[in-house]
C-alpha positions in Angstrom: 85.8 7.6 278.3 88.4 7.6 275.4 89.5 10.3 272.6 90.9 9.1 269.5 93.7 11.7 268.3 95.5 11.4 265.0 99.0 12.9 263.9 101.1 12.6 261.2 104.0 10.3 261.1 106.4 10.3 258.2 103.6 9.4 255.2 101.1 7.9 257.3 98.9 8.9 259.8 99.4 6.9 263.5 95.9 6.8 265.8 96.2 6.9 269.7 93.9 6.1 272.1 93.6 8.8 275.0 91.8 6.8 278.3 90.5 9.1 281.0 89.8 7.8 284.4 86.8 9.5 286.4 85.7 8.8 289.6 82.3 10.1 288.9 79.8 9.6 286.0 80.6 11.4 283.0 76.4 11.4 282.2 76.2 13.1 285.5 74.4 16.2 284.9 74.6 17.1 288.5 78.4 17.2 288.6 80.2 20.6 287.4 83.2 18.6 286.2 80.8 16.7 283.9 80.3 20.2 281.9 83.6 20.6 281.9 85.1 17.1 279.9 87.5 18.2 277.2 86.0 17.7 273.5 90.0 17.3 272.4 92.5 16.2 274.8 95.4 18.3 273.8 93.3 21.2 272.6 91.2 21.7 275.5 93.4 20.6 278.6 95.4 23.8 279.7 97.9 23.3 282.8 95.8 24.6 285.6 99.1 26.1 287.5 99.7 29.5 285.8 103.5 29.4 284.6 105.0 31.6 287.2 104.5 29.3 289.2 108.1 27.6 288.3 107.3 23.9 290.4 104.6 21.2 291.5 104.1 20.2 295.1 105.1 16.5 295.7 104.0 14.7 298.6 105.5 15.7 301.8 107.9 12.2 302.6 109.2 12.6 298.6 110.0 16.7 299.4 113.7 15.8 300.7 114.0 13.9 297.5 114.1 17.6 295.6 116.4 20.6 296.0 113.5 22.9 296.0 111.3 20.3 298.1 109.0 20.3 294.8 108.9 19.2 291.2 110.7 22.0 289.3 108.4 22.7 285.9 110.8 22.4 282.7 112.7 19.4 284.1 113.3 16.0 283.6 113.0 13.7 286.3 114.4 9.9 285.5 112.9 6.9 288.1 114.8 4.2 287.5 114.5 0.7 289.0 114.2 -3.0 288.5 110.7 -4.6 287.9 108.9 -5.2 291.6 111.2 -2.9 293.4 108.8 -0.2 293.5 109.7 2.3 290.8 106.4 2.6 289.3 104.8 3.5 292.5 107.3 6.0 293.4 107.0 7.2 289.7 103.2 7.6 290.0 103.7 9.3 293.3 105.6 12.2 292.2 102.0 13.3 290.3 99.7 12.6 293.3 100.2 16.0 295.4 100.0 18.1 292.1 96.7 16.3 290.6 95.3 16.9 294.1 96.1 20.4 293.9 94.4 20.8 290.3 97.1 20.4 288.1 96.5 17.7 284.9 98.9 14.6 284.3 98.9 12.5 282.2 100.9 8.6 282.1 102.3 7.1 279.0 103.2 3.5 278.0 101.9 1.9 282.0 99.6 -1.4 280.4 98.2 -1.7 283.8 98.6 1.4 286.2 96.9 -0.3 289.0 94.5 2.7 289.4 93.2 1.3 293.1 96.7 1.7 294.2 97.5 4.7 292.4 94.2 6.3 294.3 96.0 5.1 297.6 98.5 7.0 296.7 97.0 10.3 296.4 96.5 10.4 292.5 93.1 12.4 291.8 92.2 10.3 289.2 89.8 12.4 287.7 92.8 14.8 286.6 94.9 12.1 285.0 95.2 10.7 281.3 96.2 7.4 281.0 97.6 6.1 277.5 98.5 2.2 278.3 99.3 0.9 274.9 100.2 3.6 272.9 103.0 1.3 270.8 105.5 2.9 268.9 104.0 6.4 269.7 105.1 6.9 272.9 107.5 9.3 272.3 104.6 11.3 270.2 101.9 10.4 272.7 104.0 12.0 275.6 105.1 15.3 273.5 101.1 15.9 272.7 100.5 15.6 276.3 103.2 18.2 276.8 101.8 20.6 275.2 98.3 20.5 277.2 99.1 18.9 281.2 101.4 20.3 284.1 103.2 16.9 284.3 104.0 13.6 282.2 104.9 10.3 283.1 106.3 8.4 280.4 107.5 4.7 280.1 109.6 3.9 276.8 109.3 0.3 275.9 112.8 -0.3 276.1 115.9 1.9 275.6 114.8 5.5 273.9 116.3 6.7 271.1 118.4 9.6 271.6 116.1 12.0 269.5 113.1 10.6 271.2 115.3 11.9 274.7 116.2 15.1 273.2 112.6 16.0 271.8 110.7 15.1 275.0 113.6 17.1 277.4 113.3 19.9 274.8 109.5 20.0 274.6 109.0 19.7 278.4 111.4 22.5 278.8 109.7 24.8 276.4 106.2 23.7 277.4 107.4 24.5 281.3 105.9 21.0 282.2 107.4 18.0 284.2 108.5 15.5 283.0 108.5 12.3 284.5 110.5 8.8 283.0 110.1 5.7 284.4 113.1 3.1 283.6 114.7 -0.2 284.5 117.8 1.1 284.4 119.5 5.1 284.3 121.1 3.6 280.7 117.7 3.6 279.0 117.4 7.4 278.7 120.2 8.6 276.7 119.5 12.2 278.0 120.3 11.8 281.6 117.8 13.7 284.0 117.8 16.9 285.8 117.1 14.5 288.8 117.6 10.6 288.8 116.2 8.5 291.3 116.9 4.9 291.3 115.7 2.6 293.4 117.9 -0.2 295.3 117.6 -2.6 297.6 113.9 -3.3 298.7 112.3 -5.6 301.6 108.9 -6.3 302.1 107.5 -6.7 305.7 104.3 -8.2 307.0 104.8 -11.9 306.2 106.3 -13.9 309.4 106.7 -17.9 309.6 104.7 -18.8 307.1 102.0 -16.7 308.4 100.4 -13.1 307.4 100.6 -11.1 304.3 102.6 -8.4 302.7 101.7 -5.2 304.2 104.6 -2.5 303.5 108.1 -2.5 301.0 110.9 -0.6 302.3 113.1 0.7 299.5 116.2 2.5 299.2 116.5 5.5 296.8 119.8 7.2 295.5 119.1 10.7 294.6 121.8 12.4 291.8 121.7 14.3 288.7 122.7 18.0 287.5 120.0 19.4 289.7 121.1 17.2 292.8 123.2 20.0 294.4 126.5 18.4 293.1 126.5 15.2 295.1 124.5 11.9 295.4 122.4 11.0 298.5 120.5 8.1 299.7 116.7 8.3 301.9 114.8 5.2 302.5 111.0 4.9 301.9 108.0 3.0 302.2 106.9 2.5 298.9 104.2 1.7 299.7 103.6 1.8 303.4 100.6 -0.1 305.0 98.4 2.8 304.5 98.9 2.6 300.5 101.1 5.9 300.7 104.4 7.1 300.2 105.8 7.3 303.6 109.3 8.2 305.1 111.2 5.0 306.7 112.9 5.7 309.9 116.6 3.9 309.5 116.2 3.1 313.2 113.5 0.7 312.8 115.7 -1.2 310.4 118.7 -1.2 312.7 115.8 -2.4 315.8 114.5 -5.0 313.6 117.6 -6.4 312.7 119.0 -6.5 316.1 116.2 -8.5 317.3 116.8 -11.1 314.5 120.4 -11.3 315.7 119.8 -11.6 319.0 116.8 -14.0 318.5 114.1 -15.5 320.9 116.4 -16.7 323.6 118.2 -13.3 324.0 114.8 -11.3 323.8 114.5 -8.5 326.9 111.3 -8.5 329.1 110.4 -5.5 327.9 110.1 -6.4 324.2 106.5 -8.2 325.4 105.1 -11.6 325.3 105.3 -11.8 321.3 108.9 -10.9 321.2 109.9 -14.9 321.7 
């Protein structure tokens, strides 16, 4: 289902299409949610969580990334990483627990969000608004949505203008909504973030010597920013794991695997099993 909204932009009126993904038929009268569909996005959708609750939940594997173990309302979190390194997966996962708990969320500027993969991350698609092609109106769309939802994920098409970054940061703080900004590099957001997550080295698993298929991706995530307890730290995550969700990666697994590769088949222990060689 689509909604079109206009807002003034200089001397003209810009129009954006807001797309909402539902896991049920909007015309099914037996569905109680079908009677609750908003007639206007910004006017009707309101945060489901009281402002008195200053945080939004995040999936348990991501809790160690945040000082309070949750996504704080009114703050800006940047997620940066090269294409294919899992930054989009990490950014969408930040909204998963909040949407599952009943909060409204939005994603702006993701032309192909991969809704099946997003559902695998735990996102409740019935409570997520997608604006895949905002064009030059990406900042206006994100600012509009910050007035009506609990969390907004926005991906600028390039380096954001300082005025746009300041406006959205202030808007999120004013409306007590969580702003998540997806970037290809931290420098693309001139305001910085209360918390900055940077996806570094990645490694896929599942492909053997000419056989198999990709199963999961290990990524090293660096945490910094004004709310990172004054210091930078790193952790290992599966983005995603074999289940499709985000999970913590045990550093010992990497060391054991590296040790096996270093020893080679000839040095394999008998206890490593019949396939060790």
